N, C-alpha and C positions, 0 to 999 in steps of 0.2 A: 503496499499498501503505501504511492507517495503520499509526499505532503501534500500537493493539490489536492489528492482525495479527500485526506483528514480535515482540511481545510476546508474544504467544501459541505462534508458532513459536519463541522463544527456548526458551520455559518447556518445550515439547515435546522438542527435543533435548537439553535439559538431563536433563529425566527420563530419557530413553531412555540419556545416557550415563551418570547414575549407577545404573541398573538394571544395565547389564555392566558398570561396575567393581565391582561388588559380587559379581556373580557371577565378575568371574577374580579377585578377592580369595577369595572363597570355595574355589573352584577350586583354586588355588595353593597354600590351605593346606591341605584337603584331600590336595592330591598329597603333602605333606611329611609326614604323618598318616598311617602305614599300614594304623592299628587303623581311623581313621576311611573309610578305602579301600574295607576290608573290609565295613563297614558301609555304605557309600553302595550297594557290588556286591549286598547283600543287599537292599535296597531295591528295587533295578533290576530283580531278579529277580524278587520278589514281585508286581512291578507288572506285567509281561512277560510270566510266570503267568496272573495275572488277564487279560490283555489273549487270551490262547492261550483261557483259560474259555470266553469269551465267544464266541470267533469261532467254536469248535469245541462249542459249548454242552454244555459239561461242567458237570450242575449242583451237582453235590455237592460238586467243587473250588471250582466259584465261591464256592459257600453257603459255604465253610471260609474260604476267603480274602478272602471281608466282612469276618466278624470278624477276621480278624489285618490287613485294613487299617482296621477301626474302632478297634482295641485296640493296632495297635500303635508308632504315634507314643509314647504310655504306657507300654507294655512298653522300649522302645528308649531312653526318657530316665531309664527305672528299672534297666535291666542294663546300660547302656553309659554312666554318670553320669560315670565318672573322664574315659573317653574325649573323651566332649562337653567335660568342663571344660577336658578338656587343650588340645581345639580351641581353644575360647571365650579361654582366655590367650594360647594363640598368638596372634591377635588383636590385644591390644596389645602384645603385645611384638613382633610385626613392623612395620618401618621399609620407610615407602613408598615410599623413596628409593633402597633396597637396603642394603647393607653399608654400616659405617660408612666404610672406605676402600677405595680402587680400590687394588691394589698397583700400583706398576710391576715392570717386567721385574726390575729389579736389586732391587727392596725381594723380592720374590717367588723372585731366587737367593737372597739374606741367609738369606730367612726359612726357606727349604729346607734351606738348608746347615748353621745354626743346627741346627735340628730334627733334622736326621739325622745329627748333631758326637751331640748329646744322646742319642738314639735306641741309637746304636750301642754309647755307653758305658757306659746302662744296659743295655742287652740284653748285653753281656759280662758287666756284674758281679751280673746277676739284680735287678736294682732295680727295681718297681714303680715305675710310672707313669702317667697319664694327662693328657693333654696337651689338649683340647677349643679349637678355633678357630671362634669365631662366621663365619657370614657372613651372609645375608638378617635371619634369626629372629634378634633380640634375643636374650642369655643377660645383662639386666639382672636378671631375679629371683635368679637364683646369684651373679652378681657382687656383688648389696647386701647379702650373707649371710657373702661371706667374704674373707678378708684382704687388703685392696687393696697391692698393687706397683707400677703405673704405669711399669713401668722397659721400655727399649731391648732387643729378643729377643738371648739369646745361649746358645750351649752351655752356659758354666759354670754361669750364673742355673740354669737349666732343670733340669741334673744336681744342685744343690748343694739345689735346692727338695725334689725326691725323695729325698734320702741319708736312710739311717732313722735318722740322727742327728735329724732338721729335722724342726720342730715341724707342720711344716704337709705332711710328705710321705705320708699318710693321702687325701688329700683332691686335688681337680685343679686341676689349672692354667686357666684362658683366658686366649685371645689374642686380640687384637681388633686387626684387619690385620697391623702387625709391631711390635707390643709387647705385653708379657704384662700383662693388668689386673690378675688377684687369682689366690692359689695358696690350697690348704684349702675347694675349692668341692663340694659336697656335691650333688648329685643323684640323682634319682630312678630306679630300679633296673628295669628291664623284666622285666614279668611274662609275656613271651610262652613261649606250652609247649612251641614247637620249641626252644628256647635250651637247649642241654648241661647238665647239671646239674653238672657238675665244673668247668667257669667259676665264675670268683671275681666280688667284689662291683664290681671295678674294668672287668671285661669288661660285668657289666651294666648297670652305672652309662653305660657309653657305648654301649651297644644302646638306652638307655632313653632318653638325649637325641637321639638319632640317629634314635630316631620322634616325639619330640613338636619338634624343630625342625630345620632343614638344615644344623646345625654338622657338623663333620667332627672325632670320637674319634678319637685316638692312641692304645695301649694296649701298657703292656709288661708283659709276665706277669711278677711277683715268683718264682713257683716254679720257673719252667724258661726265664725269659727271651724266648719268644715274644712277636713282635712283630704286630699286630692294629689293625684302620682299622674303623670303626663311622661310617657314611652313608646317607642314604635308607635307615634301620630295617633294612638289612643291616648282620651283621660279620662282617666279611672274615680270617678267623683262620690264623694262622700263614704269614705272609708272610713273604719273603726280604726282604731290604735291598734288592734293586733294585727287588722287588716293589710294598717299602710307598714308594720312592720317585717312582717315578713316577707312583703313585697318588695321592701326595701333588700334585707339580706340575701332575697333571691336574685336581684338583679345585683347585686355588687360582685357574685360568686364571680368568680373567671369562668371565662366562657370557654377553654380548653383544658382540659389533665396536662398534669405535671409529671414528667414521668423522669424516674433517678435512675442512673446506670446501678448494676447488680455489686460493684464494689461500692457504693455511694454508704456512708453511714447515718447513723441516724441526726448527727449535729449538723448534717447538711443538709435535711429536709425532714417534714412527713411526708407517709406515700399516701396515697388514696385513701384506702380507708382511714386511715387516723383521721386525715382531715375531717372527712365523712361524721367520724365520730364524735371530733370537737366540734360541727358544725352545730348538730345537733344537742350538744351538751348548751353551747353559747343559747339556742335560743328557749330551751329551758330556763334558764341563767335569764332572761329576758326580760321573758313570760312571769316570772317570778318575782323581779325588779318592779313591773306596772302593773 
C-alpha cells in the first residue's frame, strides 16, 4: 500500500466523520429547540406527501407540492427567521465537551439543598424569583449583560438577591456548576400561543430560555407563591415542594455514566452502583429535611 493510497483512505474517513459529526451536532441542537422540531416535522410531512403523490399518481396534489418545494425554503427563511436565528445562535453557544462542570454527588446534594431552602423561603413569603441552571448549552450571551457575582451557592444569597428591595430582584440568576455566576439577567420571553395568558413575565422568560437551550429554569410566582420548572421547551407549573425537589435532582444527574478502568482505586471514584445508592440516600435525607 503506497503513501498516496493511505492518504486517500485517511481523507475519505475524515470526510465521513466530519459529515456524521455535523449531522449529530445539528440534530442535537434541533432537539433542544421545540420550534425547530416543528419546522422539521412540517418539512418531512411535505416531502412524504410529495412521495405519496408520485406513487399514487395524484397530479393536482403533486403540482401544488412542486410549487411548495420550489418556494418553500424561501418562505421558511422569511416566516421562521427568529427561530432559525435562535438555532444558529445556539450553535455558537453550545460547548463541544458538555457542561462547564460535572457535579459530584456531594456537590449536587449541596446545590439541591441550598436551592430548596431558598425556594421554600421565597414561596412562603411570596417573593418572585427566576433561577436558571446552565447545562450543555452556554448562556454566556445573557451572562455578559448581567451583573457578575461568581459566588458559592447559598440559600441566603439567593434569597437576598430576589428580596424586593434588592436592585437585582427583577432579573434572573444564572448558576454554572455549583456557583452563582450572575444576577439581573434578562431573557427573551416565550411567544408560544399555547401559554396561559395569566402567567407573568418570569414564567414566559423561563419557558423562553427552555425553548432555546437545555437550561433548567426555576420560577417562584410573586402573586401566589407557586413554584414551577421549565426545561426541554415545557413549563411544569404549580409543583409541590417534593415534586420540585425530585425533578431538580433528576435533571441535574449526569447524562452519561462514567466508567473506570479495572485498575482504578476506590479513591479515584465511585462505581455506578455506589453512586446510585448514594443518590437514594440523598433523596431520603432531603425528604426528611422538609
